Every structure is written in C-alpha cells, then in structure tokens.
N, C-alpha and C positions, 0 to 999 in steps of 0.2 A: 597663735599669736600677732602683739600689737602689734601697729606701726612706728608705737617709740621706741618695745622691743628689736624688729628689723633694724630703726635705721641705728641701734647698738652696735646690732650683732653685725654690722655691712661696714660701723667704725672699724671692729678692731681684726673683720676681717680682711681689709684693708691698709691696715696697717702692721700685718704678718701673722692676727695670733690664731694661728691654728685652734685652739682651742671654740674657737665661734664655729666653725664651720658643722659641726653635729647639727646642735642646737637649729643652727641656719636652716640645715635640709631636715628636719623634724618641724622645720613651720613649714617651709612654704611647701613640700615634696607636696600633702595633700591639696592641699590649694592648687597648684600645678597640676596636674593629678585632674583638678572634677574640671578648672578652667577644660582640659586641654580631649577628654571626656563625650561634654560636651557638645564639643566641634566636632570630632575626628569619627568620634556615638562608638571606638571601639576599647575595647579594653589595654591593647595592646597596644594597640600604636598610643594613648593615654600615659600608657607606662613609659613609652617609650622616647616619648613627648619630655614628661618630669623631667624621667631622665638628664637626657641629652640637653634642655634646658638651662639643668646645674649647672654641669659638663663646661654651658659656654657661659656661662655667669660666673664662674669660676675664672676662667677660661679670659676670660674680660676686665673682669672688674680692675684695671690698672684706668682704664675707659672706664669707668665713672667716676667724676668728677663732686657729685651733692653727692653724703649719704642716704642725705633726706627724701632722694626721689630715689630709693630703691626698688619701690614694686614697682611704679611706672616702668618704668628701664627692664625692669623680670618680663614682667609680662605681653610689652613687647619684645623680646624676641622671644615666648613663647608662642608669642602670635607669630612671628613670623617664623620658626617650626613647626605648629603643628598646620600653617598656608603650605608650604611646600608638600608635607604629610599627607595632609587628606587629598588635595592634586598627583600623589602620585599614587593614594592606598586604590586598589579595589574596590572598597564600600563607598568610592565619592563618588554622589551623580551622575550619571552620566550629564545630563547639563543643569549652573544654576537656572532657578526662577528667579523674573525679578521681579522688585518692589509692589510692580503693576500686578503680575498673579495670582500677590499674596491677598494685599488690601481688598479688603468687605466691600461691596457692591452698596448698593442706597435705593430701597423699596419707596413707592408712595401711599398716603392714607390718607385716612378725613384731614391729620393735627402736621402734614405736609410729610416734608424726603425725610426718612432717619435711612442711621446704617444699620444694614442689613447682620446680627452681630447680638450675639446674644450676652442675657447678662452672667454678669458672674463673682455678683452680690453673693450666691451662694457659693463660693465652690472651698471650701477648709481652708486651712490652714500651710503652708506649704508642708512642714510638720505631718500636719493630720491628712495631710493625704495621699489614700487609695494608692499601689503601687498600679494597679494601669491607672490611675491620673498621670502619674509621675511616667509611667510608657509613653503616655503621649506626650506630655508636652520635650519629651526629654528627645520625641522623634520628630515637636513642632519647630523644635530650637531649629537640632541637623538644616530643614530643609529651608533652612533664612536666608541669604544672603551673604556671605563672608559681612560685608559694611557693616548689615545690621546685626547679625549674629556677637561677631565682636565686640561692639559697641553693650547689646544689651547682657550681655555678662555681665564683659568686664562691672559697668555699674551695678544691675541687682541681681549676679549670685556676689561675684568679689567683689562689693562696694566699693567701689574707687575711686573717688568722688570727680565729678565734672571736671574740675583739670587736671586730673588724673587721665582721665579716659581720652579726652585730647592727648596728652603728652605721647600714650601706648599707638595710638590711632595716626599719629603727628595729624591734627585736623586744628579748626580750634571751636571756645566751646561755645557757638554758636547751631555749629553740624553736631557737636554729639548729642544738643537736644532734641534738633530737627529726624538722629536716624534714633538719638531711643522712642520715640514718640512715635515716630513711624514701622519702627525691629514689636515696640507692643502693641498694635495695633495689628498689624500678622501678623503678630504670634496668638492671637486672641483670633483674626477668620482661621489658617487653620487646626487648633482647638476648637471652634466654635463647626467647624467640619466634620474633625474628630467624634467629637464626642452627641450632634446626630446621628452621625453612621453608628454608633454604638450603641443608641437608643431605637433605631430605628430595626437593629441587627434581634435586637432580645422578643 
C-alpha cells in the first residue's frame, strides 16, 4: 500500500467511512506483522502486536490531527506495544547488550588501524539470501538494543524517511542518523561473528 493510499484511507476513516476499514487493515497488517516479528522474534507475539496495534489505531483515530502522518503514527503505536510485549515475553533476552558490546573491534596492521569486520560486498540481495542467512540476520537484529533495532527496522525494513522515523521515536533527525549508523555497524558485527562461526563449523 502506497503512502498516498494510506493517507486517503486515513482521511476516509476519520470522516466515518467504514468501507475504508478493510483495505486499510489489508494494507497495514502485513507490515505491522513484519515489524513486530523482527522486534519480538515470535510469530504468536507478532500476530498479537499487529492486531493490538490496529485495534488501538481505530480506537484512537480521533487523536490523529494530520492524516498525512498516519504511517509514523501507526508505527509509533506498534513500537510501544512491541516494547511492552518484548519486556513481558518469556523469549525476551535476560539482559539487553549495550552498543559497546556489539560494536566491532580494531586491529593494527601495516596500513594502520582497521575495523575487524567482514566485507559484505559478496552477500546476495535480500531476495536471494538463503533461508540460513535470513535466519542469522533475524537473530542478529533481535540482539540489538531496542533504540538501535527500532531505528534500523523503521529505516531499512519499513523504509520510513528519516523525518518519519524521528517522529516515531520522538527524537531529532540527527539522532536517527547516528543511531542508524551505529545499528548497521553493530548488525554487521553480529553477522560477521555468526558467519565466521558457521564457516568454522563446516
């Protein structure tokens, strides 16, 4: 569902047009499930988050003053529900790792200091990734601290703009850019570690 369609459906819903309900749900449900699954790590939780988010959206629709902001508004609700669900879930990690624990290290060689991180230029596009690689990516994303995971998912998976992501997370655009950069580095470090372990096991 395009952003133009989302805004149009939001306007119709705000005007009391119930016929806009079904296409809005159909357009948003898959995206909300994907976002929640990447956050929670369990399908059952993701399904409940998507349903709970849509219910909250319709209950609170009168609070939306600008239908043009429907997308960041919906994802802000989903982010908050995901956060509460993740905290209560039996699958939640026992402790959240700090970014420092996830960041790549450095090594010294003849060319100076270099990041100890793999070159990802050989990796296939998302559509061509093996199931094994996708699962490694999913697990690595789940291990990111909330503030970095949310930023990464909103910008790189849901393709929200920097401004929209800032609105969802209630931070400024500079903070979004900083968090996204750090999240990508941390994710690469986690994937690098998993790929090295997988290679060593073969």
